[in-house]
N, C-alpha and C positions, 0 to 999 in steps of 0.2 A: 318737487325737489329745486325748480328754479326760483321759487319764492324764498326757500331756505337759503340757497346759494346767496341771493341778494341780501338776505338778512345778515348772513355771515360776513359779507363785505362790509356791511354797515357796522357791524360788531367790531370788526378789526378797525375800521376807520374812526370809530369812537375811541378805541383804545389808543390808537397812535396819536390821536388829536392831543392827547395829554402828555406826549413825549417831552422830556426835558434834557438839556445838554450836560455832558460830562466831558472834561478837558483832560488829556494826558499830554505831559511835556517832560523834557529832560534832555540829558546828554551822555553818551557813552562811546568813547572813541573806537572801542573794539567792534561796535556794531556799524561802523560808518558805512553808508552806501548800501545798506541792506533794507529789507522790508520785513516787518513783523505784523502777523495778524492779531486782531483783538477778537477773541471769540467768547461766545457764551453758549449755554445749552438752551435749545429752542423750546424745551418743555422741562417738566420737572423730573421725569424718570427714564426717557429713552436714550438719553445721552447723545442725542442728535445735535451737531455742532452748528452754530449759526455765526456768520461773521458780522461783527459790528463795524469794524473799520480796519484800515490798513495804516500802520505807522511806517512812514517814509523817512529814514535817516538820512542826513546830508553827509558830505564828505568829511565833516568833523564830528559826526555822530550825534548832531542835535536833531530834535524831533518835536512836533506839536500836532496834535490831532484832536478833533472833537466828534462826538457821536451822540445819538439820542438813546435814552433809556425810558422805560414806563414806570419802573419801580426799583428799589434797591436791589442789586443782585451781585452774584459773583461773576467776574470775568477772568479769562485766562489768556496767556500768551505762549505759543510754541516757541521755545527758546533753545533748540537743539536738545541736548541731553536732559534739559529742565523744561518743566511747564510752570511758569510763574502765574500764580493766581492772586487775586485781591478782590475786594468788594467796593462797588462804586455807588455813590448816592447822587441824586439829581443836583444839578447846578454847583458841582464841586470840581476843583481842579487839583490833579495829583502829579507832582513832580516825582516821576518814577526813578527808582534805583535799580538798575538792572544788574543781574548777576554776572560774574565773569563769563565771557563768551566761550562756550564749548560745543562745537558742531558735532552732529552724529557722525559716528564713525561708519564706513561702508558696511561693515558687518551689522551695526545696529540699524541702519536704513533697510537691510534686507531680512532683519529678524521679525517675523510676524507677531512675536511674543514681547518684543521690546516695549517697555513702558517708561516714559520720561519721569524723572523725579519731581514731585510736586513740592514747590516752594512757595510761601507766602511772601510776596515782594514788599519791599519797604519803600518809603518815601523821604525825600529830603525835606519836604514841607510838612514833616509828621506833626499830627495833632495827638497829643497824649491821651486825649479823651475822645478820640475819633473812633469810628467803627473798627478799622483795621487794627489799631492799637489794642483796643479792648479785646478783639477776638484772639490776637497773637498772645496777649497776657493770659487770658483765661485757658486757652488751648495748652499753653505751657503747664499751668498748674494742673489741668486735667490729665495731660499726658504723664506728668510726673507722678500723680496720684495712682494712676493705673499701673505704671511700672513698679511702684513700690508696694502695690497691694495685688499683684498679679495672681499669686497663689489662692488668696481668699476669694477674689472675684471670678476668676476663670475655673478653678478646679474645685474649690470648695463651695462656689455658688452662694456666697455669703451676702445677703441683701443688707445686713446691719452695717457692714464695713463702709458703705457709701452714704449712710444717713448723716453723719457728722460733716463729711465733706460737702454734701449738698446743702446743709444748713450754713456752713461756713461761706460757700460761694454765694449763696442767696443773700446773706447778710452783707458780704463785702461789696456786692454789686447793686445793692438795693437802691442807691441813689442815682444810678445810671438812667438816663431819660431816653436814650436811643432805642426806638421801638424795634428795630431789626435785632439789635443785640439782645434785648430782653426775650424775644422769641428764641433766639439762638441759644441763650443761657438755659432756658427751660427744656428744650428739646435735647440739648447735649447732656444735660443732667439726666434726662430721660433715657438716653442711650446707656448711661451707667446703670440706671434701674434695670434696663433690658439685659445687660450683660450678666447681672447677679441673678436673674430669674427669667430667662428666655422662655420658659414653658408657660409662664403666667399670662397667656394670650388675652384672656377676657379682662383681666384687671388692668393690664397695660393699655388695652384698647379703650376702657372706660376712663382711665386716667388721662390719657393723652390726646385721644381723637374723638370721643363722643361729645357731641354739642360744642366742639372747639371751632374757632376760626381756621379756615384753610390757609396755611402759610407756605404756598407752593414756591415762592421765590426764595425761601430760607433753607439753606443747605443742610442745617441741623434737623429741621422738621422732616425734609424729604428723606434723609438718612434713616431716621427712625421709623418712618412709613415703610421704607424698603425692607428693613430688618423685621419688623413686626409682621408685616403682611407678605414675606417672602413666599412665593409659590403658594398662595392662600387657598386656591382651589384644591390642593393636594394635602395641605397641612393645617394652615390656620382655621379654615372654616369647619375643620373636623371637630373643633371644639363646641361648635354648635350642632345643629341637626344634619349631620352628614348626608343622610338619605335624601333629604330635600334638595340639596345642591346636585347630588348625583342625577336625581329625577329631572331637575331643571336642565342639566347638560344633555340629557337624552331626549328632550322635547323637541318639537318642530320649531317653536319660536324660542330659542335659547335665551336671548336677551330678555325678552319680556318675563320669562319664567324666573330667571336669576334675579331680575329686578324686583318681581313680587316677593321672592324669598328673603331678599336682603332688606326690603322695606318693613318687614315684620320685626326687625331688630332696632332697637333705639340708636345704636351707633352709626347706623346708616341712613338716617332720615334725610340728610342733606343731599340732594340730587347730584350735585357736582362731585362731592366727595365719593358718592356711591358709583358714579360712572367711571371716575378715575381709578378707584379701586378695582372695579370690575375689569376694566381694560388692562390694568397692570397684571391681574391674576390671570386673565386669559392668555396675555402675552407670555407670562412666566410658564403657564401650562404647555404652550407650544414650545418654548425653549427646553423644557424638561420632558418633552415627548409624551406628556399625559393628554395632549390635544394635538390633532393634526394641524398643520400650518393653515390649510385650507378652511377648516372649521373655526380656528381662531381668527382668521381674516374676516370670515362671515359675521362673527359675533361682534368684532371691534368695529366693522363697517355700521352695524346696527346702532351701536353706541353713538358713533360719529353722526349718523343721520338723525338720531333723537336727541342731540344736544344743540343748544344755541350758546353755550359757554365756550368761548374762544380757547381757553386753556384745554378743555376736553377735546375740542376739534384738532387742535394742534397736536396733542399728545396721540390721539387715535390715528391721525394722518401719518405720523412719524412711525408708529408701531406697524401700520399697514405696510409702509414702505419697507421696513426692516424684514417683515415676515414675507413679503413678495419677492425679495431678493434671491435671484436664481431659482424661483419656483417655476415648475414645469409650464411651458408655454409663454413664459414672460420673456422679454427681450434680453439677451445677453448683453452685458456691458461691452461698449465698443473697446477695441484696443489697437495700438499701433506700436509695435516693436520692430524698429528697423523698417524692413520691407514687408513685414508680416502684419496685415490688417485684417480685422474681422470681415470687413465688407468682401474681401477677396475670396472668402469661403462660401459666399451666398450660393445657393443651388447645390451645396454638398453637405453631408454630415461631417462634423468635425470632432475628433476625439482629442480634447484639450487637456494637456497635463502640466501641472506645476511641480517642479521637483528641485532637488539639489543633487548634483551628480556625485557628491561624496557620501551622500546618504546611502546606508547599507540597503534599505528597502528598495530604493531606485535601482541599485546594482542588481538586486534579485529580480526586479521587474524586466530588466533589459531583453533577455533572450525571448520571454513570452511577448513582449511588445514587438519585437522583430518578426516573430512568427505570425502574430495577429495582422501586422502591417502586410506582410507577404499574402496572407489569405483574404484580407478585406480592404486592401489599400485602394482597389478600384472604386469601391462604393463609400469608403470612409477615409477622410484625410486625417493624418496623425500630425500633432504639433506639440512640442514641449518646450515650455519656458523654464529656464534654470535660474535659480536665485543665488548661485555660487558667488561668493565674495571675491575669491582669488581668480582673476582671468587666466593666469598661467596654469594654474591647477586645472581649471575647467578645460583649457585646450588639451592638456595632457590626458585627462579622463576620456575626453571625446576621441583622441587618437586611438586609445586603447578600445573604445566601444565600437566606433565606426558604425553609427546607427543608420538605418535606411529610411529615416524621416528626419525633418528638420528638428534640431535641438538648439534653442536660441538663448544666449545669455542675456539676462535682464540688466539693463542699466540701473544704477542705484537710485536714480531720480525718476525712474518710470513708476506711475501710479497703479500699474495693473494688479499688484498684490493687494493694495488697499481697495480698488474698484471691485475686485472679486472676493474680498474679505477672506484671503487664503490664510489659514492658521496652522495647516498641517502639510508636511511634505512626505510623499507625493500626494496631490489631490488631483482627481480625475473628473472632467465634466464632458458631457456629450451636448453639442449644439446642433440643431436641426438645420435643413437647407434654407429656412426663413430667417435664421439668425436668432431663433429662440431657444431656450434651455429645453433639451429633451430629457436629460437625466442629471440631477445633482444632489448629493455627490454620486458621481457614477462608480460602477463597480471597477476595481482594478484588473489587471491582467490575470491575477490569481484568484479573483473573487467571483468568477462566473460571467464576466462581461462577454465572452465568446458567444454564449447563448443569445444575448441581446444583438450582437452583431449579426448573427444568423437571421434573427427576426428582421432586422433593418434590411439586410440583403434580399430576403424574400419579398418584403414589402415593396422595395425598389423594383424587382423583377416582375412582380404582378403589375405594378404601375406602368412599367414599360411595355409590358405585353397588352394590357388593356388599351394604351394609347395606340399601338400598332393596328389593333382590331379597329 
């Protein structure tokens, strides 16, 4: 393992030694004295964000920043209600044209389902034949075609409707020399092919992925891979010999057996493609509950350990991190909300709850929570974080409730909802005395959590009794 680790360092070192500069500059008075992150995805599929730079705007809204890239790629900027994105190429300077400044409202900051609007940013030093201009022009044509032919494409699944459009686009952009755009065009048109016949798994695979160059930095390529191979262990691979994949998943050495099965098919001869597809399929399986998270982690770790390709290592590392989040016996994310800090609960069990006090489910839980706290409050601490947007309404709700445990209003800028990846209110988590996850998601007060509390209480009594002896 040590030699593999050293090899990976060398691999990353070689990769970064070819990094080249990109420059962003411009001015927008509305953003004066603010900072804007420049982000990209750390790998092709996990959506793990990586910071490339921070834009610091002066008191007149001017900015200039440089950062390194290894290849042409999409970058994006969080801009309040917008997420501005564009494509950067090595050794180029972009005079950014930022959109009107619209900050997130308090309700949007506290809403776990809020998604900013994606907008392709423009440039004041626009090159009409540049990559971003080409993508904007083609995407407008593509979207207009889809909208005008929605019925035939989506409902009638007519493959013929896209043939003339594909020929037209191929001819129109035949003289374009930009390598990234050529790939983008091919796989964006491939997405149209997929929309009209999503069930044609094998022919789509043969046409777009078998014996093809991996284009993992190209968003059109990765979008089509995601669609065609969505949850492949449970769906796509069924087009092949399903029993072989099931048998491999039940074997002792799952990775090696899945690898053997996939190597028998022409489409999966490239090891990097095979490893990435396996990792993605296993991760999807865990997300869709066809595999346990622990089993998925074990398989993905094997892929990680058997690859020397840095893109595979990066992807699998990010998948492992996502699957391990709030897994039993992993460290719970630290938090600090006013005087409430996770470290203060070391040595005790903590029943942590994320709620909204105006939520009807939360209101139904209140009496049961009060009873549970009365019965188990000596052994288990109770703590609720409320995501209410209106502080006045929150105070009124709490006056009516008069809970016998702390219910703390979250500040709109606190990162705890993001750190714990809370998507539903209420959400319950039990953290053990070592600050590790005991159960997530934990049962709610009406879902049988009392039985678990009784077990915890008994275990603590046994432990206390054994120490006395």
